[in-house]
N, C-alpha and C positions, 0 to 999 in steps of 0.2 A: 825576465820571462822570455821564453822562446815560442815561436809559432810552429804549428805542425806536430805538436806532441799531444797524444790522446790522453789528456789528464785534466783534472779540475783542481784548481788551487783556490786558496782563500785570499782575496784581494785586501790590501791594507784598508780600503774603504769599508770592508766587511761584506763584500758581495762576491759570490762565486763566479769565476771565469773559466770557461772551457777552453783549454789550449788546443782543442781539436781544430779550431778555426783560427785564422790569422789575427794577430793583435790589432791590425787595422780595423777589423770588424768591431772589436771591443771598444776602441776609441770612437768609432762612428756612432755606436749605440749610446755611449756615455754623453757625447757632445751633441749629437744630432737628435737623439731621443726617438729614433725610429728603427724598425727591424727589417726594413726593405733593402738594406745595403747589401750589395753583392761583392764579396772579397775578390780582389784582382789576382 
C-alpha cells in the first residue's frame, strides 16, 4: 500500500482503508484505537 493516493481499498482484515491519508494514521487507529491522531 502507498500513502497519498486518493483511493479506498479492502484491507485483508475486511475493513476499508482510505489511502487519501498516510498509512501511519491507519496503524495508529488500529493499534491506538483513537481518531485524534494527526499524520506527520
